[in-house]
N, C-alpha and C positions, 0 to 999 in steps of 0.2 A: 463248293464242294459238298458231298454228301453230309448230312448231318449225323447218320449215322455211323459213318466211318470212324472207327478205334483206332487206325494205325495197322501197321502191319503185324500180322502174327508171326511172322517169320522166326524170331528171337523169344517172344514172349512165353509160347508154351514149350519151347523146346530146352529153354535155359530157365526155367521156372524156379527150380531149386538150387540154382548157382550162388556161390557165396562171393560177395566182392568186397576188395578193400573199402571201407567207408569212406576215407579222406583222401585216399589215391597216393597218400605219402608212404604208406607201410605196406607194400606189397606183400603178398602170401610168398612163404617160401616154396619154390617149385624143386629145387634140386638142380637146377640148370644154369650155367655159369651167365652171370650179368652181361659180361664183357662179350660174350658170344652173341647175346641176345641183342646188344646193341650194334654189332656187326651185321647182323640179319638185317635189322632195321635199316641201317644206312645202307645196306645194299639195296634194299626194297625201293629206294628213292634213286639210286645210282642210275645215270643215263649214260649211254654211250657217247662219244665226242662227236659232236656235228648233228645229234639227234633233237629235232625241234619238237616240242609236246604244244598242243594247242592252248592257247592262253587260258581258257576256262577249265581245262584240265589241271592244268598246272598251279591253279589258283586255288581250286576246291581240293585237290588231293594231296598234290607233291608238297607245295609250299607248307600245308598244315602239317606233315609228315617231318618236314625239315624243321620246323618250328619245334616240335615236341622233342624232336633229337637233341636240338640245342638246349633245352630246357633241362633235359634229364641228364 
């Protein structure tokens, strides 16, 4: 890897002033219904019956989201 590489700037410059919850346990109040956000999250990983996802994609993306939903 190139020693001068400092990672992607995709988010670092665009989101520089963004304020994040420090511990992840006390999210900022957005005014949006938490139950609705959870429904959206669940829908983002729902697959049609019989749809087969490539195992690597499932491991990298879908299982991580399902795990986060179960914890929340």
